[in-house]
N, C-alpha and C positions, 0 to 999 in steps of 0.2 A: 526341608522347606526350599522351594525354588526361589532363586534370586536372579534378577536380570544382570547380565554382564554390562558394565558401564565403562570398562577400561578404554574402549575405542573412543569414547567421548572425551576422555582426558587427553588423548593424543592429538585430537583435532584442534585446529585453531578456529575458535568461534568468536565472532563479534556479538557480544551479548546485548547490544543495544538494538531494540526493535525500532522500526520505522513504519510510518503510515501515511496514507493519503485519504482525504475525507471529502466526499462530494458535498456534504452539508455546508462546507466553507465557501462554496461558489454557487452563484445563482444559476438556475436552469428552469426551463419551462416545466419540466416534470417534477421539480422539487425532490431530486434524488437524495436519499438518505443513506447511501452505501458508504461504508468506511472499510478500508482494506489495510491490514498490517501484516508484516513479515519480518523475518530475521535477516534477510539479505536484500540488497538493492535489486539484484536480478529477479528474485522471486516476486518482490513487490512490483517491479516494473512489468513483468510478464502478466501478473494478475490485473494490474491497472489498465494495461493496453487491452486485454481481453474485455474488460468491463466497458472501456471507452468505445470500443468498436461495436460490441453487441448491444449495449444499452443506449449510448449517446450518438451512435451512427457516425463516429469519426473513422477516418481511414488510417490504418496502421502505416506509419511512416517514420523516418528518422526524426523529423521535426516534432511529431506527436510525442515520441519517446523522450526527446530532450525536454519538451515542455512539462511532461508528467514528472520527470525526475526533479525538476526545479521545485515542484510542489510537495516533495517528500518532507515529512517532519519527523523529528526524533520522538520516541516514546510510543504510546498507544493512543488511539482515538478516545476522546472523552465520551462518556455515556450520553450526556446531553449534547444536543447540537449546538454549534456556534452560530453567532449572527453571520449572515452572508457578508462577503467583502467583494469589492469589485476586482476584477483581474486586470 
């Protein structure tokens, strides 16, 4: 029987807490319902920037990246949307 080798995972330092950002928490004209989660801040930030630029027409900038990082939450996004809150 074939078994995958997982030893390399044991050697890596892994932060097991996921983080997410959820457009449903913020009002927008398009009522965006996208939620993105990832295991690392870098991966989440890269995906959130791509979404903000492609869908919400923002410009990629250090300011946008800093703003997005401040919106990261611990855990995973809820299945049900949250009530909108003012930014």
